[in-house]
MARDRENVEX-49790 format. One line per 3 residues: their letters; for each residue x, y negated, z of N, C-alpha, C. Coordinates in nm, 4 decimals. Example, Ala and Ser with C-alpha at 12.3 -4.5 7.8 and 13.67 -1.06 7.14 Angstrom:
% residues 2
as> 1.3190,0.5690,0.7800,1.2300,0.4500,0.7800,1.3200,0.3300,0.7800 ~ 1.2850,0.2250,0.7080,1.3670,0.1060,0.7140,1.2900,-0.0030,0.7870 .
This chain:
% residues 109
xxx> 1.9510,-2.9381,8.0207,1.9679,-2.9117,8.1630,2.0977,-2.8176,8.1706 ~ 2.1960,-2.8644,8.2347,2.3233,-2.7887,8.2426,2.3147,-2.6883,8.3524 ~ 2.4277,-2.6137,8.3699,2.4392,-2.5094,8.4748,2.4166,-2.5493,8.6171 .
xxx> 2.4470,-2.6832,8.6436,2.4251,-2.7361,8.7763,2.2860,-2.7926,8.7987 ~ 2.1958,-2.7596,8.7032,2.0555,-2.7991,8.7027,2.0394,-2.9565,8.6917 ~ 2.1301,-3.0150,8.6197,2.1220,-3.1586,8.5939,2.0818,-3.1837,8.4516 .
xxx> 2.0037,-3.2873,8.4325,1.9640,-3.3286,8.2968,2.0749,-3.4235,8.2485 ~ 2.1460,-3.3823,8.1421,2.2548,-3.4598,8.0865,2.2399,-3.4660,7.9359 ~ 2.2820,-3.5803,7.8797,2.2753,-3.5919,7.7351,2.3656,-3.4832,7.6647 .
xxx> 2.3024,-3.4178,7.5701,2.3739,-3.3167,7.4906,2.4385,-3.3673,7.3626 ~ 2.3656,-3.4637,7.3061,2.4274,-3.5281,7.1860,2.3404,-3.6504,7.1579 ~ 2.3973,-3.7364,7.0714,2.3134,-3.8548,7.0211,2.3167,-3.8415,6.8720 .
xxx> 2.2176,-3.8963,6.8091,2.2121,-3.9025,6.6622,2.2467,-4.0439,6.6245 ~ 2.3321,-4.0542,6.5168,2.3746,-4.1829,6.4712,2.2535,-4.2654,6.4160 ~ 2.2572,-4.3947,6.4461,2.1561,-4.4863,6.3885,2.1553,-4.4699,6.2454 .
xxx> 2.0369,-4.4711,6.1838,2.0214,-4.4533,6.0392,2.0057,-4.3134,5.9895 ~ 2.0087,-4.2200,6.0750,1.9847,-4.0757,6.0451,1.8376,-4.0675,6.0043 ~ 1.8165,-3.9987,5.8924,1.6729,-3.9851,5.8474,1.6021,-3.8916,5.9464 .
xxx> 1.4690,-3.9065,5.9490,1.3862,-3.8216,6.0339,1.4073,-3.6715,5.9918 ~ 1.4051,-3.6516,5.8607,1.4221,-3.5095,5.8107,1.5531,-3.4560,5.8612 ~ 1.6572,-3.5286,5.8531,1.7906,-3.4824,5.9033,1.7933,-3.4535,6.0536 .
xxx> 1.7274,-3.5439,6.1285,1.7231,-3.5173,6.2663,1.6413,-3.3954,6.2966 ~ 1.5278,-3.3812,6.2374,1.4393,-3.2618,6.2553,1.5152,-3.1319,6.2200 ~ 1.5960,-3.1405,6.1108,1.6720,-3.0128,6.0717,1.7718,-2.9798,6.1799 .
xxx> 1.8247,-3.0796,6.2439,1.9316,-3.0574,6.3496,1.8698,-3.0016,6.4835 ~ 1.7409,-3.0108,6.5032,1.6854,-2.9626,6.6265,1.7120,-2.8148,6.6357 ~ 1.7706,-2.7654,6.7550,1.8045,-2.6272,6.7612,1.6816,-2.5318,6.7659 .
xxx> 1.6894,-2.4223,6.6956,1.5634,-2.3424,6.6880,1.5370,-2.2644,6.8132 ~ 1.6378,-2.2368,6.8970,1.6182,-2.1536,7.0127,1.6539,-2.2195,7.1473 ~ 1.6834,-2.3494,7.1492,1.7235,-2.4098,7.2734,1.6347,-2.5289,7.3046 .
xxx> 1.5895,-2.5323,7.4295,1.5014,-2.6521,7.4667,1.5844,-2.7770,7.4837 ~ 1.5190,-2.8871,7.4580,1.5821,-3.0213,7.4657,1.4765,-3.1223,7.4998 ~ 1.5188,-3.2332,7.5535,1.4365,-3.3564,7.5616,1.4942,-3.4525,7.4640 .
xxx> 1.4100,-3.5258,7.3936,1.4592,-3.6303,7.2999,1.3895,-3.7591,7.3266 ~ 1.4678,-3.8647,7.3152,1.4098,-4.0011,7.3092,1.4315,-4.0439,7.1670 ~ 1.3320,-4.0615,7.0914,1.3396,-4.0870,6.9509,1.2804,-4.2289,6.9118 .
xxx> 1.3662,-4.3052,6.8444,1.3227,-4.4305,6.7969,1.2735,-4.4090,6.6496 ~ 1.1380,-4.4005,6.6363,1.0767,-4.3635,6.5150,1.0394,-4.4842,6.4402 ~ 1.0984,-4.4965,6.3170,1.0564,-4.6086,6.2265,0.9657,-4.5719,6.1212 .
xxx> 0.8716,-4.6604,6.0930,0.7663,-4.6320,5.9930,0.7212,-4.7607,5.9398 ~ 0.6480,-4.7522,5.8236,0.5996,-4.8662,5.7494,0.4485,-4.8708,5.7508 ~ 0.3925,-4.9858,5.7838,0.2437,-5.0148,5.7778,0.2196,-5.1356,5.6999 .
xxx> 0.1514,-5.1254,5.5949,0.1177,-5.2508,5.5126,0.2389,-5.3307,5.4734 ~ 0.3486,-5.2592,5.4410,0.4655,-5.3225,5.4011,0.5565,-5.3793,5.5083 ~ 0.5196,-5.3549,5.6368,0.5877,-5.4021,5.7519,0.6582,-5.2799,5.8232 .
xxx> 0.7878,-5.2875,5.8388,0.8601,-5.1849,5.9181,0.8405,-5.2038,6.0641 ~ 0.7912,-5.0956,6.1378,0.7718,-5.0972,6.2792,0.8475,-4.9796,6.3365 ~ 0.8657,-4.9830,6.4683,0.9304,-4.8691,6.5368,0.8450,-4.8389,6.6623 .
xxx> 0.8534,-4.7130,6.7003,0.7833,-4.6715,6.8248,0.8737,-4.5692,6.8862 ~ 0.8865,-4.5734,7.0216,0.9721,-4.4797,7.0944,0.8905,-4.3580,7.1379 ~ 0.9513,-4.2410,7.1140,0.8831,-4.1156,7.1529,0.9708,-4.0475,7.2588 .
xxx> 0.9016,-3.9863,7.3531,0.9712,-3.8943,7.4475,0.9253,-3.7509,7.3998 ~ 1.0075,-3.6682,7.3522,0.9715,-3.5423,7.3005,1.0320,-3.4327,7.3877 ~ 0.9467,-3.3423,7.4317,0.9911,-3.2206,7.4994,0.9915,-3.1093,7.3906 .
xxx> 1.1107,-3.0741,7.3441,1.1260,-2.9606,7.2507,1.1488,-2.8333,7.3354 ~ 1.0481,-2.7497,7.3325,1.0496,-2.6226,7.4195,1.0062,-2.5093,7.3311 ~ 1.0978,-2.4591,7.2430,1.0534,-2.3614,7.1416,1.0003,-2.2282,7.1982 .
xxx> 0.9043,-2.1760,7.1325,0.8478,-2.0469,7.1697,0.9508,-1.9288,7.1717 ~ 1.0641,-1.9512,7.1013,1.1672,-1.8473,7.0912,1.2580,-1.8509,7.2116 ~ 1.2460,-1.9541,7.2972,1.3347,-1.9564,7.4201,1.2924,-1.8650,7.5233 .
xxx> 1.3761,-1.8419,7.6231,1.3350,-1.7437,7.7335,1.2335,-1.8126,7.8165 ~ 1.1549,-1.7330,7.8836,1.0463,-1.7825,7.9696,1.1156,-1.8680,8.0847 ~ 1.2236,-1.8234,8.1426,1.2883,-1.8940,8.2505,1.3387,-2.0378,8.1951 .
xxx> 1.3909,-2.0481,8.0833,1.4348,-2.1811,8.0345,1.3101,-2.2661,7.9977 ~ 1.2091,-2.2058,7.9399,1.0905,-2.2870,7.9101,1.0222,-2.3460,8.0390 ~ 1.0247,-2.2663,8.1444,0.9623,-2.3152,8.2778,1.0574,-2.4186,8.3304 .
xxx> 1.1916,-2.4063,8.3230,1.2792,-2.5083,8.3787,1.2517,-2.6393,8.3105 ~ 1.2466,-2.6380,8.1841,1.2138,-2.7631,8.1089,1.0808,-2.8242,8.1319 ~ 0.9818,-2.7369,8.1376,0.8490,-2.7826,8.1642,0.8347,-2.8436,8.3039 .
xxx> 0.9063,-2.7807,8.4067,0.8941,-2.8260,8.5380,0.9730,-2.9540,8.5675 ~ 1.0741,-2.9836,8.4871,1.1488,-3.1137,8.5126,1.1034,-3.2257,8.4250 ~ 1.0146,-3.2022,8.3412,0.9682,-3.3056,8.2451,0.9159,-3.4313,8.3118 .
xxx> 0.8258,-3.4153,8.4066,0.7581,-3.5274,8.4696,0.8639,-3.6259,8.5357 ~ 0.9607,-3.5643,8.6000,1.0650,-3.6485,8.6640,1.1397,-3.7288,8.5575 ~ 1.1738,-3.6690,8.4471,1.2501,-3.7407,8.3489,1.1618,-3.8498,8.2790 .
xxx> 1.0415,-3.8121,8.2519,0.9466,-3.9090,8.1889,0.9244,-4.0342,8.2830 ~ 0.9249,-4.0106,8.4109,0.9123,-4.1160,8.5104,1.0270,-4.2150,8.4961 ~ 1.1455,-4.1664,8.4681,1.2583,-4.2549,8.4497,1.2485,-4.3466,8.3403 .
xxx> 1.1590,-4.3128,8.2443,1.1371,-4.3994,8.1238,1.0154,-4.4839,8.1307 ~ 0.9490,-4.4886,8.2532,0.8257,-4.5631,8.2713,0.8399,-4.7087,8.2427 ~ 0.9510,-4.7707,8.2626,0.9743,-4.9086,8.2317,0.9997,-4.9445,8.0896 .
xxx> 1.0025,-4.8397,7.9971,1.0223,-4.8697,7.8573,0.8938,-4.9249,7.7914 ~ 0.7844,-4.8969,7.8547,0.6572,-4.9502,7.7932,0.6222,-4.8907,7.6579 ~ 0.5096,-4.8301,7.6509,0.4619,-4.7841,7.5159,0.5275,-4.6535,7.4704 .
xxx> 0.6065,-4.5870,7.5502,0.6711,-4.4635,7.5123,0.5625,-4.3550,7.4874 ~ 0.5627,-4.2888,7.3693,0.4702,-4.1905,7.3369,0.5263,-4.0495,7.3709 ~ 0.4475,-3.9772,7.4461,0.4915,-3.8406,7.4891,0.4437,-3.7423,7.3838 .
xxx> 0.5266,-3.6543,7.3510,0.5010,-3.5476,7.2472,0.5636,-3.4157,7.2907 ~ 0.4820,-3.3060,7.2808,0.5338,-3.1775,7.3109,0.5544,-3.1020,7.1723 ~ 0.6555,-3.0324,7.1631,0.6801,-2.9436,7.0366,0.7358,-2.8127,7.0774 .
xxx> 0.6716,-2.7118,7.0215,0.7070,-2.5775,7.0474,0.7637,-2.4981,6.9227 ~ 0.7414,-2.5594,6.8061,0.7986,-2.5119,6.6790,0.8139,-2.6277,6.5887 ~ 0.8848,-2.6097,6.4818,0.9205,-2.7229,6.3881,0.7955,-2.7872,6.3286 .
xxx> 0.6875,-2.7128,6.3117,0.5595,-2.7705,6.2655,0.5079,-2.8795,6.3553 ~ 0.5302,-2.8661,6.4808,0.4945,-2.9698,6.5832,0.5765,-3.0986,6.5641 ~ 0.6766,-3.1002,6.4830,0.7635,-3.2125,6.4565,0.7423,-3.2709,6.3172 .
xxx> 0.6268,-3.2302,6.2641,0.5893,-3.2729,6.1274,0.5919,-3.4303,6.1227 ~ 0.6531,-3.4883,6.0206,0.6687,-3.6342,6.0132,0.5358,-3.7011,6.0022 ~ 0.4395,-3.6429,5.9328,0.3065,-3.6965,5.9193,0.2345,-3.7072,6.0548 .
xxx> 0.2557,-3.6051,6.1334,0.1937,-3.6077,6.2680,0.2523,-3.7136,6.3538 ~ 0.3847,-3.7335,6.3513,0.4499,-3.8320,6.4233,0.4072,-3.9678,6.3785 ~ 0.3923,-3.9855,6.2475,0.3472,-4.1160,6.1918,0.2154,-4.1451,6.2491 .
xxx> 0.1222,-4.0535,6.2437,-0.0137,-4.0747,6.2903,-0.0134,-4.1196,6.4404 ~ 0.0672,-4.0584,6.5242,0.0736,-4.0955,6.6645,0.1310,-4.2354,6.6794 ~ 0.2359,-4.2648,6.5995,0.3048,-4.3972,6.6117,0.2109,-4.5051,6.5623 .
xxx> 0.1351,-4.4815,6.4568,0.0507,-4.5816,6.3968,-0.0676,-4.6123,6.4945 ~ -0.1158,-4.5200,6.5643,-0.2202,-4.5410,6.6614,-0.1791,-4.6295,6.7736 ~ -0.0440,-4.6409,6.7962,0.0050,-4.7268,6.9033,0.0066,-4.8684,6.8654 .
x> -0.0289,-4.9057,6.7439,-0.0306,-5.0504,6.7092,-0.1696,-5.0926,6.6718 .
């Protein structure tokens, strides 16, 4: 969310970036929304699932945390036509654990 209160893309991650590298690049003190194409393997078959992640770290200011929490529903609604988008909240890096994401993605199939 920029100074004009608009939700704008801050950056994109190149295709092929590992989950560990993406997670390491998530800023420790700044809130973000992410749309993540999560790839995983089940019974030897590679599958993908799309996640909508609200990264709202506990270390951010109360004002910024409220701003992100308050605008989340509107942004999520813009992705309603994507079908099967998994919503995920994260407040610290432990909430972005790859095993947890895998579990959520696997339940979607």
